[in-house]
Residue frames as qw, qx, qy, qz and C-alpha x, y, z in Angstrom:
[[0.923, 0.026, -0.043, 0.382, 1.53, -10.13, 15.60],
 [0.449, 0.525, -0.142, 0.709, 3.63, -7.01, 15.01],
 [0.360, -0.723, 0.125, -0.576, 2.18, -5.37, 18.15],
 [0.904, -0.419, -0.005, -0.085, 2.50, -8.48, 20.42],
 [0.884, -0.037, 0.032, 0.466, 6.08, -9.10, 19.38],
 [0.143, -0.886, 0.084, 0.434, 7.06, -5.40, 19.03],
 [0.689, 0.149, 0.468, 0.533, 8.27, -6.01, 15.53],
 [0.192, -0.205, 0.252, 0.926, 9.44, -3.38, 13.08],
 [0.453, 0.602, 0.363, -0.548, 6.61, -1.26, 11.62],
 [0.268, 0.523, -0.556, -0.588, 8.30, -1.70, 8.18],
 [0.178, 0.041, 0.980, 0.083, 6.92, -5.20, 8.19],
 [0.428, 0.622, 0.434, -0.492, 3.60, -3.50, 7.25],
 [0.363, 0.737, -0.324, -0.470, 5.39, -2.60, 3.99],
 [0.698, 0.383, -0.594, -0.113, 7.30, -5.80, 3.38],
 [0.598, -0.454, 0.593, -0.291, 7.77, -9.03, 5.24],
 [0.276, 0.296, -0.888, -0.221, 8.75, -12.68, 4.68],
 [0.014, 0.221, 0.942, -0.252, 5.55, -14.02, 6.26],
 [0.423, -0.224, -0.193, -0.857, 1.80, -13.67, 6.26],
 [0.349, 0.017, 0.809, -0.473, -1.21, -15.26, 7.97],
 [0.499, 0.073, -0.559, -0.658, -3.61, -17.61, 6.24],
 [0.707, -0.001, 0.596, -0.381, -6.28, -20.16, 6.79],
 [0.541, 0.051, 0.779, 0.313, -6.72, -23.03, 4.25],
 [0.441, 0.764, 0.471, 0.030, -9.09, -21.06, 2.02],
 [0.063, 0.961, -0.155, -0.221, -6.87, -18.03, 1.90],
 [0.452, -0.462, 0.672, 0.360, -3.80, -20.20, 1.30],
 [0.575, 0.362, 0.683, 0.268, -5.48, -21.68, -1.75],
 [0.274, 0.935, 0.219, -0.057, -6.40, -18.19, -2.96],
 [0.161, -0.876, 0.393, 0.231, -2.73, -17.14, -2.54],
 [0.797, 0.461, -0.391, -0.008, -1.42, -20.31, -4.19],
 [0.088, -0.627, 0.693, -0.345, 0.42, -21.30, -0.99],
 [0.669, -0.091, -0.738, -0.002, 0.88, -24.82, 0.35],
 [0.296, -0.388, 0.516, -0.704, -0.71, -24.85, 3.75],
 [0.434, -0.034, -0.893, -0.116, -1.42, -28.40, 4.94],
 [0.087, 0.097, 0.728, -0.673, -3.19, -27.64, 8.23],
 [0.171, -0.486, -0.774, -0.369, -6.92, -28.51, 8.28],
 [0.202, -0.562, -0.520, 0.611, -7.44, -26.05, 11.10],
 [0.236, 0.795, 0.425, 0.364, -9.61, -23.09, 9.89],
 [0.359, -0.868, -0.062, 0.337, -7.76, -20.73, 12.16],
 [0.415, 0.869, -0.232, 0.138, -5.21, -18.31, 10.71],
 [0.842, -0.385, 0.138, 0.351, -1.68, -19.43, 11.04],
 [0.004, 0.847, -0.388, -0.363, 1.68, -17.75, 10.28],
 [0.893, 0.280, 0.255, 0.243, 3.40, -19.07, 7.10],
 [0.384, -0.555, 0.362, 0.643, 6.82, -18.19, 5.77],
 [0.613, 0.753, 0.138, -0.193, 6.92, -16.69, 2.34],
 [0.639, -0.055, 0.382, 0.665, 9.48, -16.95, -0.46],
 [0.017, 0.412, -0.181, -0.893, 10.06, -13.96, -2.78],
 [0.133, -0.074, -0.754, -0.639, 8.08, -15.72, -5.54],
 [0.061, -0.503, -0.842, 0.186, 4.93, -15.75, -3.29],
 [0.090, 0.445, 0.268, 0.850, 4.45, -11.96, -3.79],
 [0.449, -0.693, -0.526, -0.205, 2.46, -11.61, -0.52],
 [0.522, -0.195, -0.415, 0.719, 4.82, -9.82, 1.87],
 [0.042, -0.145, -0.175, 0.973, 3.34, -6.77, 3.65],
 [0.385, 0.483, 0.480, -0.623, -0.06, -5.12, 3.39],
 [0.400, 0.522, -0.328, -0.678, 0.14, -4.70, -0.36],
 [0.259, 0.137, -0.917, -0.270, -0.07, -8.47, -0.80],
 [0.270, 0.221, 0.785, -0.513, -3.27, -8.79, 1.36],
 [0.033, 0.372, 0.794, 0.479, -6.29, -9.81, -0.70],
 [0.098, -0.754, -0.578, 0.296, -8.52, -7.77, 1.63],
 [0.110, -0.674, 0.075, 0.727, -6.77, -4.49, 0.69],
 [0.105, -0.113, 0.702, 0.695, -6.50, -5.43, -2.99],
 [0.001, -0.518, -0.829, -0.211, -10.22, -6.23, -3.10],
 [0.100, -0.784, -0.424, 0.443, -11.24, -3.10, -1.25],
 [0.045, -0.626, 0.256, 0.735, -9.30, -1.00, -3.78],
 [0.006, 0.041, 0.792, 0.609, -11.07, -2.62, -6.78],
 [0.517, 0.018, -0.013, -0.855, -14.66, -2.66, -7.89],
 [0.713, -0.016, 0.618, -0.330, -15.21, -6.39, -7.55],
 [0.827, 0.514, 0.224, -0.043, -14.86, -6.96, -11.30],
 [0.648, 0.608, -0.122, 0.442, -11.68, -5.12, -12.38],
 [0.584, -0.340, -0.209, 0.707, -8.59, -3.85, -10.64],
 [0.096, 0.961, 0.203, 0.162, -8.42, -0.08, -10.26],
 [0.686, 0.115, -0.184, 0.694, -4.90, 1.25, -10.41],
 [0.010, -0.622, 0.034, -0.782, -5.97, 4.78, -9.57],
 [0.683, -0.627, -0.073, -0.367, -7.77, 3.74, -6.43],
 [0.918, -0.210, -0.157, 0.298, -4.89, 1.49, -5.43],
 [0.537, 0.360, -0.134, 0.751, -2.37, 4.17, -6.09],
 [0.257, -0.673, 0.026, -0.693, -4.31, 6.71, -4.06],
 [0.846, -0.502, -0.153, -0.100, -4.58, 4.15, -1.21],
 [0.800, -0.016, -0.192, 0.568, -0.79, 3.78, -1.07],
 [0.223, 0.490, -0.076, 0.839, -0.28, 7.55, -1.09],
 [0.473, -0.637, -0.033, -0.608, -2.83, 8.13, 1.62],
 [0.874, -0.455, -0.028, -0.167, -2.20, 5.13, 3.89],
 [0.901, -0.060, -0.043, 0.428, 1.45, 4.20, 3.45],
 [0.520, 0.256, 0.000, 0.814, 3.17, 7.48, 2.40],
 [0.193, -0.683, -0.431, 0.558, 0.86, 10.10, 4.00],
 [0.080, -0.331, 0.296, 0.892, 0.85, 12.19, 0.85],
 [0.449, 0.549, 0.695, -0.116, -2.78, 12.07, -0.46],
 [0.241, 0.211, 0.461, 0.828, -3.24, 13.63, -3.97],
 [0.258, 0.177, 0.088, -0.946, -5.64, 16.43, -4.68],
 [0.571, 0.398, 0.655, -0.294, -9.19, 15.52, -5.51],
 [0.393, 0.220, 0.635, 0.628, -9.78, 15.12, -9.31],
 [0.149, 0.136, -0.100, -0.974, -11.29, 18.07, -11.17],
 [0.530, 0.303, 0.597, -0.521, -15.10, 17.86, -11.47],
 [0.612, 0.614, -0.081, -0.493, -15.07, 17.98, -15.30],
 [0.056, 0.452, -0.867, -0.202, -12.87, 14.94, -15.88],
 [0.843, 0.039, -0.232, -0.484, -14.66, 12.00, -17.36],
 [0.714, -0.399, 0.568, -0.095, -14.15, 8.59, -15.64],
 [0.070, 0.386, -0.853, -0.345, -12.20, 5.82, -17.35],
 [0.848, 0.132, 0.022, -0.512, -14.53, 3.49, -19.21],
 [0.601, -0.285, 0.740, 0.097, -13.46, -0.21, -19.14],
 [0.366, 0.389, -0.645, -0.546, -12.76, -1.92, -22.37],
 [0.797, -0.008, 0.435, -0.420, -15.43, -4.68, -22.37],
 [0.830, 0.483, -0.247, -0.130, -13.85, -6.20, -25.52],
 [0.832, -0.443, 0.268, 0.198, -10.70, -6.91, -23.62],
 [0.751, 0.496, 0.078, 0.428, -8.38, -5.54, -26.36],
 [0.184, 0.740, -0.266, 0.590, -6.80, -2.78, -24.28],
 [0.567, -0.222, -0.604, 0.514, -5.06, -2.86, -20.91],
 [0.273, -0.880, -0.350, 0.168, -5.91, -0.44, -18.13],
 [0.459, -0.476, 0.171, 0.731, -2.55, 1.21, -18.64],
 [0.216, 0.253, 0.579, 0.744, -3.56, 1.97, -22.29],
 [0.127, -0.748, -0.591, -0.275, -6.90, 3.27, -21.23],
 [0.425, -0.781, -0.220, 0.400, -5.37, 5.59, -18.60],
 [0.511, 0.066, 0.241, 0.822, -3.10, 7.24, -21.15],
 [0.037, 0.708, 0.414, 0.571, -5.85, 9.82, -21.90],
 [0.471, -0.854, -0.205, 0.083, -5.76, 11.03, -18.28],
 [0.634, -0.456, 0.140, 0.609, -1.99, 11.43, -18.29],
 [0.394, 0.311, 0.408, 0.762, -2.20, 13.28, -21.57],
 [0.158, -0.866, -0.377, -0.287, -4.59, 15.72, -20.00],
 [0.308, 0.446, -0.375, 0.752, -2.49, 18.60, -18.51],
 [0.498, -0.555, 0.137, -0.652, -5.02, 19.08, -15.78],
 [0.948, -0.273, -0.021, -0.162, -4.69, 15.44, -14.66],
 [0.728, 0.448, -0.422, 0.302, -0.96, 14.91, -15.35],
 [0.000, -0.635, 0.534, -0.558, 0.49, 16.31, -12.18],
 [0.690, -0.320, 0.450, -0.468, -1.51, 14.00, -9.88],
 [0.969, 0.180, 0.017, -0.170, -1.57, 10.95, -12.15],
 [0.546, 0.581, -0.540, 0.269, 2.24, 10.89, -12.57],
 [0.152, -0.445, 0.712, -0.522, 2.27, 10.20, -8.79],
 [0.758, -0.037, 0.382, -0.527, -0.75, 7.92, -8.59],
 [0.860, 0.363, -0.217, -0.287, -0.52, 5.70, -11.66],
 [0.466, 0.459, -0.745, 0.129, 2.92, 4.07, -11.21],
 [0.274, -0.242, 0.775, -0.515, 1.98, 2.94, -7.68],
 [0.785, 0.193, 0.282, -0.517, -1.33, 1.46, -8.95],
 [0.749, 0.476, -0.406, -0.220, 0.34, -0.25, -11.88],
 [0.095, 0.466, -0.844, 0.249, 2.76, -2.00, -9.59],
 [0.478, -0.020, 0.738, -0.477, -0.27, -3.92, -8.23],
 [0.656, 0.340, -0.233, -0.633, -1.63, -4.91, -11.57],
 [0.345, 0.183, -0.919, -0.050, -0.39, -8.53, -11.16],
 [0.120, 0.219, 0.827, -0.503, -3.20, -8.71, -8.60],
 [0.113, -0.424, -0.687, -0.579, -6.71, -9.02, -9.96],
 [0.347, -0.540, -0.118, -0.758, -9.89, -7.52, -8.59],
 [0.807, -0.539, -0.071, -0.230, -9.92, -9.98, -5.62],
 [0.319, -0.791, 0.521, -0.044, -6.22, -10.12, -5.11],
 [0.932, 0.028, 0.335, 0.137, -5.37, -13.32, -6.99],
 [0.270, -0.577, 0.501, 0.586, -2.01, -13.31, -8.80],
 [0.741, 0.593, 0.315, 0.004, -2.02, -13.11, -12.60],
 [0.467, -0.322, 0.423, 0.706, 0.54, -12.58, -15.31],
 [0.062, 0.115, 0.579, 0.805, -1.86, -11.60, -18.06],
 [0.467, 0.244, 0.260, -0.809, -5.25, -10.06, -18.74],
 [0.741, 0.391, 0.527, -0.145, -7.86, -11.64, -20.99],
 [0.641, 0.766, -0.028, -0.017, -7.01, -12.01, -24.71],
 [0.873, -0.024, -0.022, 0.486, -3.51, -12.96, -23.65],
 [0.146, 0.869, -0.129, 0.454, -2.51, -9.36, -22.92],
 [0.674, -0.051, -0.499, 0.542, 0.49, -9.46, -20.60],
 [0.381, -0.897, -0.215, 0.067, 0.42, -7.51, -17.34],
 [0.495, 0.470, -0.222, 0.696, 3.04, -4.71, -17.20],
 [0.554, -0.755, -0.327, 0.126, 3.64, -3.87, -13.53],
 [0.585, -0.016, -0.069, 0.808, 6.66, -1.59, -14.14],
 [0.032, -0.948, -0.286, -0.133, 6.74, 2.11, -13.53],
 [0.497, 0.264, -0.201, 0.802, 8.73, 5.13, -12.54],
 [0.302, -0.723, -0.460, 0.417, 8.34, 7.28, -9.44],
 [0.181, 0.971, 0.100, 0.123, 8.18, 11.11, -9.84],
 [0.390, -0.830, 0.349, 0.192, 11.66, 11.15, -8.21],
 [0.382, 0.679, -0.563, -0.275, 13.04, 9.14, -11.10],
 [0.317, -0.291, 0.899, -0.079, 13.46, 5.63, -9.66],
 [0.654, 0.146, -0.503, -0.546, 12.26, 2.91, -11.91],
 [0.514, -0.210, 0.772, -0.309, 10.76, -0.44, -10.73],
 [0.223, 0.115, -0.859, -0.446, 9.85, -3.68, -12.45],
 [0.526, -0.362, -0.725, -0.256, 7.16, -5.04, -10.23],
 [0.559, -0.747, -0.138, -0.331, 5.57, -5.02, -6.79],
 [0.846, -0.347, -0.132, 0.382, 8.61, -6.65, -5.17],
 [0.501, 0.264, 0.008, 0.824, 10.86, -3.93, -6.53],
 [0.186, -0.700, -0.144, -0.674, 8.42, -1.20, -5.39],
 [0.746, -0.631, -0.213, -0.015, 8.37, -2.58, -1.90],
 [0.743, -0.090, -0.087, 0.657, 12.13, -2.13, -1.83],
 [0.193, 0.477, 0.107, 0.851, 11.79, 1.46, -2.89],
 [0.491, -0.720, -0.233, -0.431, 9.15, 2.07, -0.23],
 [0.803, -0.471, -0.199, 0.305, 11.41, 0.61, 2.46],
 [0.545, 0.163, -0.020, 0.822, 14.20, 2.96, 1.31],
 [0.106, -0.483, -0.084, -0.865, 11.72, 5.77, 2.00],
 [0.471, -0.386, -0.773, 0.178, 10.85, 4.46, 5.37],
 [0.094, -0.158, -0.342, 0.922, 10.77, 7.96, 6.92],
 [0.379, -0.100, -0.315, -0.864, 7.63, 8.69, 4.96],
 [0.634, -0.313, -0.670, -0.225, 5.84, 5.58, 6.21],
 [0.419, -0.195, -0.637, 0.617, 6.98, 6.16, 9.79],
 [0.074, 0.087, 0.175, -0.978, 5.57, 9.66, 9.85],
 [0.513, -0.166, -0.467, -0.700, 2.38, 8.58, 8.15],
 [0.623, -0.316, -0.715, 0.015, 1.74, 5.81, 10.67],
 [0.307, -0.203, -0.508, 0.778, 2.73, 8.04, 13.60],
 [0.226, -0.022, -0.036, -0.973, 0.28, 10.76, 12.46],
 [0.599, -0.243, -0.548, -0.532, -2.52, 8.32, 12.00],
 [0.584, -0.297, -0.707, 0.267, -1.97, 6.74, 15.43],
 [0.167, -0.167, -0.383, 0.893, -1.65, 10.06, 17.17],
 [0.362, -0.154, -0.297, -0.870, -4.83, 11.22, 15.40],
 [0.661, -0.313, -0.648, -0.213, -6.62, 8.18, 16.78],
 [0.498, -0.248, -0.596, 0.579, -5.09, 8.69, 20.28],
 [0.037, -0.100, -0.212, 0.972, -6.11, 12.36, 20.43],
 [0.233, 0.601, 0.750, -0.150, -9.54, 11.89, 18.91],
 [0.255, 0.892, 0.102, -0.359, -8.91, 14.86, 16.53],
 [0.723, 0.630, -0.026, 0.281, -6.95, 15.89, 13.49],
 [0.695, -0.215, -0.029, 0.686, -3.27, 16.62, 13.79],
 [0.058, 0.988, 0.138, -0.024, -2.58, 20.36, 14.16],
 [0.441, 0.749, -0.310, 0.385, 0.47, 22.54, 13.53],
 [0.335, -0.718, 0.468, -0.391, 1.28, 22.51, 17.25],
 [0.936, -0.193, 0.285, -0.077, 1.57, 18.68, 17.14],
 [0.725, 0.623, -0.269, 0.114, 4.46, 18.71, 14.63],
 [0.028, 0.693, -0.649, 0.312, 7.28, 19.01, 17.15],
 [0.713, -0.250, 0.570, -0.324, 5.94, 16.01, 19.01],
 [0.919, 0.362, 0.135, -0.078, 5.62, 13.98, 15.80],
 [0.457, 0.747, -0.452, 0.170, 9.15, 15.01, 14.76],
 [0.252, -0.575, 0.714, -0.311, 10.54, 13.75, 18.05],
 [0.851, 0.013, 0.453, -0.266, 8.58, 10.50, 17.75],
 [0.829, 0.554, -0.069, -0.001, 9.92, 9.91, 14.21],
 [0.210, 0.728, -0.602, 0.251, 13.48, 10.64, 15.33],
 [0.544, -0.382, 0.672, -0.325, 13.04, 8.09, 18.11],
 [0.894, 0.199, 0.357, -0.182, 11.66, 5.48, 15.73],
 [0.503, 0.744, -0.428, -0.098, 14.73, 5.90, 13.50],
 [0.314, -0.478, 0.810, -0.133, 16.34, 3.31, 15.77],
 [0.570, 0.153, -0.703, -0.397, 16.03, 0.03, 13.80],
 [0.208, -0.028, -0.922, 0.326, 15.57, -1.83, 17.09],
 [0.335, 0.138, 0.402, -0.841, 12.32, 0.03, 17.81],
 [0.005, 0.257, 0.912, 0.319, 8.97, -1.62, 17.01],
 [0.264, -0.559, -0.489, -0.615, 5.23, -0.88, 16.92],
 [0.559, -0.652, -0.480, 0.179, 4.88, -1.08, 20.69],
 [0.468, -0.286, -0.088, 0.832, 7.62, 1.44, 21.09],
 [0.028, 0.316, 0.352, 0.881, 5.83, 3.77, 18.67],
 [0.435, -0.666, -0.529, -0.296, 2.62, 3.55, 20.72],
 [0.601, -0.535, -0.332, 0.493, 4.57, 4.23, 23.93],
 [0.339, -0.036, 0.088, 0.936, 6.23, 7.28, 22.33],
 [0.178, -0.509, -0.448, -0.713, 2.78, 8.63, 21.29],
 [0.572, -0.673, -0.469, -0.004, 1.29, 8.12, 24.83],
 [0.582, -0.468, -0.161, 0.645, 4.40, 9.90, 26.31],
 [0.350, 0.360, 0.252, 0.827, 4.25, 12.76, 23.85],
 [0.018, 0.208, 0.304, -0.930, 3.31, 16.35, 24.91],
 [0.390, -0.071, -0.431, -0.810, 0.43, 16.34, 22.43],
 [0.568, -0.289, -0.755, -0.155, -1.12, 13.31, 24.12],
 [0.400, -0.304, -0.612, 0.610, -0.37, 14.31, 27.78],
 [0.004, 0.308, 0.214, -0.927, -1.75, 17.86, 27.27],
 [0.131, -0.265, -0.689, -0.662, -4.64, 17.10, 25.03]]
């Protein structure tokens, strides 16, 4: 849809619509009266929580283990795929977080030991807030306001740069404000695909020019692809 209509690439981050069939509409808690099993475009209200990729149950499920949400995995996914700033791999001697099978602790409480570990702190202060923002989505992407045992979900956080957010909707706003990071990340991923190789130092000037061109709010995904195809890196690959 974004490609066909040359819509803004920022709609990957936040949008006022999504696509559902009847089964997915029920999963999302949306009213979708069509009996047609094909996916159709539906308009969202802010209370639907589904705008952009971070509201897609597919991504939320893929970044969980099928039973529990995994804020670290989700936070890493955002850093790698939306912001283009993947964290360093974890040290080999750090024990994994064990879930509380009694349901008396939240994942936020369980992860405190990682943030209290000086070896882990530097990366987890970047990862954890992004993952916590998605905690209102369970392991298969259904919306929730509490865990078992009536423990409320706390989706608030603070970015390393100091900005605080209350929930996923607020985080999307902060990500849109940092649209240059997403534009560069998407440009680098698309040019990697186009070239069939990793981006090299010599490609940076071309990527810089592409990002400058995409700063025009009238430009869309199709324009980004055209800019990549017209770049020196692609033409001289």
